[in-house]
LUMTI-50766 format. One line per field, with one value per residue: residue in one letter; z, y, x of N, C-alpha, C, CB in turn; residue number from 0. Coordinates in Angstrom, 3 decimals. Atoms other than C-alpha are relative to their C-alpha. Glycine has a CB too. Layout:
// LUMTI-50766
type	[a;...]
n_pz	[Z;...]
n_py	[Y;...]
n_px	[X;...]
ca_pz	[Z;...]
ca_py	[Y;...]
ca_px	[X;...]
c_pz	[Z;...]
c_py	[Y;...]
c_px	[X;...]
cb_pz	[Z;...]
cb_py	[Y;...]
cb_px	[X;...]
seq	[NUM;...]
//
This chain:
// LUMTI-50766
type	[x;x;x;x;x;x;x;x;x;x;x;x;x;x;x;x;x;x;x;x;x;x;x;x;x;x;x;x;x;x;x;x;x;x;x;x;x;x;x;x;x;x;x;x;x;x;x;x;x;x;x;x;x;x;x;x;x;x;x;x;x;x;x;x;x;x;x;x;x;x;x;x;x;x;x;x;x;x;x;x;x;x;x;x;x;x;x;x;x;x;x;x;x;x;x;x;x;x;x;x;x;x;x;x;x;x;x;x;x;x;x;x;x]
n_pz	[0.581;0.625;1.394;0.142;0.970;0.339;1.075;1.279;1.150;-0.115;1.197;0.146;1.001;1.037;0.853;1.354;-0.081;0.812;-0.724;-1.231;0.317;0.462;-1.207;-0.724;0.853;-0.219;-1.269;0.220;-0.223;1.225;0.485;1.397;1.020;0.571;-1.049;-0.279;0.114;-0.873;-1.243;-1.131;0.355;-1.200;0.124;-1.204;0.002;-0.235;-1.395;-0.325;-0.225;1.091;0.160;1.076;0.349;0.334;0.644;-0.741;0.446;-0.579;-1.439;-0.167;0.336;-1.067;-1.210;0.218;0.005;-1.345;-0.195;-0.015;0.204;-1.199;0.075;-0.714;0.011;-1.200;0.072;0.810;0.394;0.012;0.887;-0.509;0.898;-0.621;-0.676;0.145;1.380;0.800;-0.212;0.772;1.420;0.307;-0.040;1.206;1.153;-0.017;0.258;1.385;0.859;-0.065;-1.176;-0.951;-1.375;-0.964;-0.848;0.398;-1.042;-1.201;-0.977;-1.141;-1.265;-0.257;0.804;1.422;0.859]
n_py	[-1.231;-0.787;-0.379;-1.370;-0.759;-1.242;-0.769;0.426;-0.744;-0.919;0.082;-1.140;0.163;-1.024;-0.208;-0.198;0.575;-0.764;-1.235;0.389;0.405;-1.192;-0.765;0.632;-0.112;-1.349;0.046;0.752;1.434;0.761;0.628;0.381;-0.517;0.985;0.655;-0.850;0.737;1.172;-0.163;0.034;-0.391;0.017;-0.373;0.026;-1.231;0.158;0.333;1.286;0.006;0.499;-0.751;0.509;-0.729;0.946;-0.729;-0.037;1.137;1.229;-0.014;0.286;1.410;0.821;-0.146;0.499;-1.061;-0.564;-1.095;-1.335;-0.997;-0.823;-1.452;-0.598;0.734;0.777;0.389;-0.887;0.471;-1.079;0.196;-0.801;-0.861;-0.368;-1.292;-0.647;-0.486;1.169;0.236;-1.021;0.293;1.184;-0.457;-0.793;0.906;0.814;-0.817;-0.477;1.133;0.170;0.745;-0.995;-0.008;-0.574;-0.930;-0.196;0.445;-0.824;0.531;0.604;-0.168;1.141;-0.147;0.291;-1.033]
n_px	[-0.505;1.068;-0.152;-0.479;0.788;-0.685;0.626;-0.556;0.467;1.131;0.830;0.906;1.044;-0.098;1.181;-0.504;-1.344;-0.950;-0.347;-0.692;-1.369;-0.718;-0.336;-1.109;-1.195;-0.540;-0.726;-1.230;0.117;-0.280;1.229;-0.206;0.921;0.897;0.792;1.160;1.249;-0.033;0.753;-0.939;-1.364;-0.837;-1.408;-0.833;-0.775;-1.438;-0.254;0.578;1.450;0.815;1.235;0.851;1.217;1.050;1.094;1.251;0.814;-0.536;0.271;1.435;0.205;-0.581;0.798;1.345;1.000;0.146;-0.952;0.587;-1.042;-0.169;0.115;-1.122;-1.266;-0.286;-1.395;-0.821;-1.319;-0.988;-1.137;-1.103;-0.770;-1.267;0.070;1.303;0.115;0.332;1.431;0.714;-0.194;0.808;1.388;0.218;-0.020;1.221;1.185;-0.078;0.351;1.449;0.439;0.504;-0.510;0.931;-0.725;-1.396;-0.934;-0.097;-0.943;0.696;-0.696;-0.866;-1.205;0.158;0.598]
ca_pz	[31.133;30.064;26.407;25.526;23.763;21.957;19.867;16.222;13.929;13.762;11.294;9.964;8.018;4.723;3.092;0.036;-0.331;-3.107;-1.121;2.054;0.443;-1.275;2.108;3.745;0.735;1.232;4.780;3.316;4.050;1.561;0.273;-2.946;-6.085;-7.678;-4.390;-4.601;-5.538;-2.942;0.152;2.367;2.158;4.621;5.089;7.547;8.472;8.760;12.538;12.380;12.876;10.776;9.493;7.491;5.720;5.399;2.975;4.514;2.414;3.699;7.331;6.977;5.353;8.055;10.849;9.300;8.931;12.630;12.152;13.000;11.739;14.724;15.356;16.305;17.031;19.465;18.431;17.045;15.150;15.597;12.996;14.080;12.286;12.911;14.101;14.670;11.251;9.794;11.317;9.744;6.350;6.436;7.394;4.509;2.014;3.074;3.074;-0.260;-1.711;-0.764;2.514;4.961;8.425;11.508;13.329;12.437;14.256;17.801;20.671;23.226;26.888;26.817;24.237;20.914;18.028]
ca_py	[-25.734;-22.958;-22.204;-19.093;-16.498;-13.615;-10.742;-11.668;-9.499;-6.496;-6.990;-4.115;-4.042;-2.158;-0.712;0.229;-2.018;0.053;3.325;1.562;-0.030;3.240;4.996;2.455;2.471;6.243;5.472;3.256;-0.186;-2.881;-3.546;-5.556;-4.056;-5.811;-6.731;-4.127;-6.655;-9.244;-9.908;-10.282;-8.591;-9.012;-7.461;-7.870;-4.583;-4.042;-4.321;-7.612;-6.519;-8.337;-6.189;-7.372;-5.753;-7.679;-6.618;-5.624;-8.297;-11.018;-9.990;-10.013;-13.452;-14.898;-13.554;-15.007;-11.687;-10.820;-8.264;-4.716;-1.807;0.044;3.716;5.854;4.523;1.801;1.386;3.476;2.640;4.747;5.107;6.376;9.300;10.574;14.000;16.210;17.755;14.237;13.811;17.077;16.112;12.691;14.303;16.768;14.014;11.892;14.717;16.095;12.602;12.907;10.977;12.917;13.871;14.556;16.464;17.971;16.745;18.041;17.587;15.176;15.490;12.011;13.167;12.019;14.324]
ca_px	[5.698;3.329;2.793;4.795;2.623;4.304;2.914;3.335;1.230;-1.067;-3.909;-5.990;-9.248;-9.081;-12.201;-10.150;-7.099;-5.492;-5.651;-4.550;-1.504;-0.558;-0.633;1.680;4.023;4.381;5.505;8.217;6.802;7.846;4.321;4.599;3.073;0.115;-1.580;-4.350;-7.044;-6.083;-8.223;-5.111;-1.721;1.136;4.577;7.402;9.028;12.782;12.524;10.617;7.003;4.457;1.584;-1.401;-4.314;-7.553;-10.261;-13.572;-15.327;-12.986;-13.423;-17.211;-17.061;-14.804;-17.005;-20.133;-21.913;-21.485;-18.690;-19.715;-17.661;-16.165;-16.849;-13.869;-10.395;-9.493;-5.876;-3.057;0.102;3.219;5.954;9.345;10.966;14.478;13.338;10.283;11.014;10.848;7.386;6.252;7.715;6.027;2.706;3.027;3.872;0.894;-1.644;-0.385;-0.897;-4.577;-4.656;-6.855;-5.665;-7.717;-4.990;-1.632;1.495;1.859;4.291;2.842;3.710;5.332;7.886;6.469;5.586]
c_pz	[-0.723;-1.453;-0.074;-1.107;-0.216;-1.057;-1.327;-1.165;0.417;-1.324;-0.022;-1.093;-0.967;-0.802;-1.460;0.003;-0.782;0.715;1.263;-0.283;-0.493;1.184;0.703;-0.841;0.175;1.313;-0.106;0.270;-1.316;-0.508;-1.475;-0.927;-0.482;1.005;0.256;-0.059;0.917;1.280;1.233;-0.519;1.296;-0.342;1.342;-0.091;0.280;1.436;0.470;0.309;-1.234;0.009;-1.113;-0.191;-0.520;-0.615;0.859;-0.365;0.628;1.488;0.269;-0.285;1.117;1.251;-0.188;0.069;1.347;0.226;-0.111;-0.117;1.228;-0.293;0.805;-0.079;1.317;0.075;-0.843;-0.350;-0.024;-0.926;0.429;-1.125;0.742;0.798;-0.085;-1.416;-0.942;0.121;-0.867;-1.503;-0.418;-0.037;-1.277;-1.235;-0.090;-0.344;-1.423;-0.992;0.088;1.181;1.075;1.382;0.909;0.870;-0.522;1.109;1.146;0.968;1.227;1.274;0.317;-0.949;-1.470;-0.733;-0.922]
c_py	[0.713;0.308;1.465;0.698;1.343;0.762;-0.346;0.895;0.958;-0.071;1.147;-0.292;1.172;0.071;0.084;-0.446;0.827;1.271;-0.311;-0.354;1.176;0.846;-0.605;-0.063;1.372;0.095;-0.818;-1.487;-0.749;-0.762;-0.349;0.621;-1.132;-0.728;0.695;-0.725;-1.214;0.236;0.072;0.350;0.087;0.457;-0.221;1.218;-0.297;-0.406;-1.223;-0.034;-0.545;0.779;-0.635;0.912;-1.022;0.778;-0.092;-1.197;-1.302;-0.086;-0.326;-1.474;-0.914;0.029;-0.413;1.049;0.675;1.226;1.337;1.004;0.891;1.481;0.589;-0.882;-0.719;-0.360;1.025;-0.678;1.201;-0.394;0.968;0.781;0.432;1.290;0.544;0.547;-1.147;-0.368;0.971;-0.262;-1.196;0.372;0.774;-0.892;-0.813;0.827;0.553;-1.106;-0.317;-0.802;1.006;-0.152;0.615;1.046;0.114;-0.504;1.000;-0.679;-0.497;0.140;-1.158;-0.032;-0.343;1.221;-0.709]
c_px	[-1.141;0.338;0.426;-0.774;0.669;-0.785;0.671;-0.403;-1.107;-0.732;-0.991;-1.011;0.073;-1.292;0.417;1.463;1.014;0.445;0.796;1.452;0.830;0.453;1.220;1.270;0.646;0.769;1.282;-0.092;0.165;-1.226;0.184;-1.041;-0.905;-0.876;-1.333;-1.342;-0.088;-0.814;0.901;1.389;0.791;1.412;0.690;0.899;1.470;0.305;-0.791;-1.485;-0.701;-1.311;-0.811;-1.191;-0.984;-1.149;-1.258;-0.877;0.486;-0.321;-1.467;-0.299;0.506;-0.877;-1.458;-1.088;-0.203;0.891;-0.712;1.139;0.116;-0.186;1.149;1.234;0.199;1.479;0.748;1.313;0.928;1.149;1.088;0.676;1.256;-0.068;-1.422;-0.214;-0.349;-1.470;-0.795;0.096;-0.848;-1.479;-0.339;-0.094;-1.293;-1.237;0.011;-0.345;-1.497;-0.518;-0.429;0.622;-1.049;0.676;1.431;0.920;0.077;0.954;-0.762;0.831;0.945;1.207;-0.117;-0.536;-0.946]
cb_pz	[-0.965;0.779;-0.787;-0.294;0.481;-0.494;0.281;-0.287;-1.097;0.341;-0.067;-0.318;0.660;-0.931;0.413;-0.472;-0.518;-1.353;0.365;0.666;-1.048;-0.943;0.969;0.438;-1.492;-0.010;1.091;0.835;0.649;0.247;0.205;-0.135;-1.199;-0.748;1.286;-0.964;-1.406;0.356;0.156;0.704;-0.791;0.630;-0.464;0.128;1.037;-0.331;0.873;1.118;0.337;0.126;-0.301;0.297;-1.059;1.252;-1.424;-0.273;-1.531;-0.219;0.609;-0.933;-1.320;0.340;0.474;0.978;-0.464;1.039;-1.025;1.302;-1.253;0.604;0.534;1.456;-0.273;0.031;-0.587;0.732;-1.388;1.444;-1.502;0.711;-0.476;-1.046;-0.618;1.017;-0.451;0.410;1.508;0.323;-0.300;1.042;1.248;-0.175;0.087;1.372;1.009;-0.295;0.388;-1.226;0.531;0.108;0.102;0.870;1.490;-0.311;-0.593;0.655;0.400;-0.276;1.110;-0.126;0.570;-0.208;-0.806]
cb_py	[-0.285;1.307;-0.238;0.027;0.182;-0.285;1.527;-1.403;-0.952;1.481;-1.347;1.297;-0.095;-0.283;1.286;1.507;-1.434;0.354;0.788;-1.185;-1.104;0.837;0.041;-1.404;-0.235;1.030;-0.576;0.560;-0.340;-0.977;0.941;-1.511;0.628;-0.983;-0.052;1.133;-0.434;-0.356;-1.140;-1.409;1.370;-1.412;1.481;-1.347;0.989;1.292;1.185;-0.537;1.425;-1.542;1.496;-1.433;1.135;-0.807;-0.557;1.312;-0.114;-0.079;1.372;0.901;-0.341;0.488;1.422;-1.043;-0.548;-1.061;-0.081;0.244;0.843;-0.232;0.503;0.251;0.945;-1.267;-1.429;1.323;-0.722;0.301;0.211;-0.891;1.247;0.127;1.001;1.129;0.678;-1.173;0.163;1.391;-0.269;-1.120;0.882;1.023;-0.945;-0.653;1.150;0.546;-1.238;-0.640;-0.946;-0.101;0.783;-1.093;-0.461;1.500;-0.217;0.221;1.075;-1.489;0.152;-1.290;-0.817;-1.203;0.817]
cb_px	[1.180;-0.236;-1.317;1.518;-1.473;1.427;0.092;-0.424;-0.490;0.458;-0.737;0.782;-1.409;1.190;-0.761;-0.154;-0.008;-0.622;-1.272;-0.709;-0.004;-0.889;-1.209;-0.394;-0.364;-1.130;-0.889;1.058;-1.352;1.140;-1.238;-0.033;0.785;0.783;0.794;-0.022;-0.188;1.452;-0.980;0.002;0.033;0.028;0.152;0.840;-0.554;0.729;-0.331;0.700;-0.521;-0.248;0.284;-0.468;0.269;-0.467;-0.271;-0.745;0.029;1.515;0.365;-0.845;0.706;1.421;0.059;-0.288;-1.292;0.322;1.148;-0.848;-0.290;1.371;-1.393;-0.370;1.178;-0.855;0.154;0.257;-0.035;0.525;-0.393;1.019;-0.841;1.052;1.006;-0.137;1.312;0.860;-0.382;0.555;1.488;0.248;-0.246;1.125;1.208;-0.180;-0.085;1.400;0.826;-0.456;1.139;-1.508;1.346;-0.599;-0.022;0.286;1.394;-1.401;1.044;-0.303;-1.000;-0.797;1.034;-0.937;1.083]
seq	[0;1;2;3;4;5;6;7;8;9;10;11;12;13;14;15;16;17;18;19;20;21;22;23;24;25;26;27;28;29;30;31;32;33;34;35;36;37;38;39;40;41;42;43;44;45;46;47;48;49;50;51;52;53;54;55;56;57;58;59;60;61;62;63;64;65;66;67;68;69;70;71;72;73;74;75;76;77;78;79;80;81;82;83;84;85;86;87;88;89;90;91;92;93;94;95;96;97;98;99;100;101;102;103;104;105;106;107;108;109;110;111;112]
//
């Protein structure tokens, strides 16, 4: 019998843990308070996804100095809103809180906003 392998967690590297956690709290994730100085923070979302944030210092230590900071984006996370207006409201809330955006919401040809 083959070993069953299932997706379990998405881990992200955080340069600034406090700003990172504040951003995801604004999205409604149940990130516990008081974790801003920790090298590793994890949450389980309402729909069962496990997300973690790993401090840049911890990642560099684990990789033995071989870790190279990526340029550009190789992965994206999508968060579901109830409507296109909900997307726009979430975008406004995040940017007004000081989180920079590279592009405003737009209607993709595959149906997402």
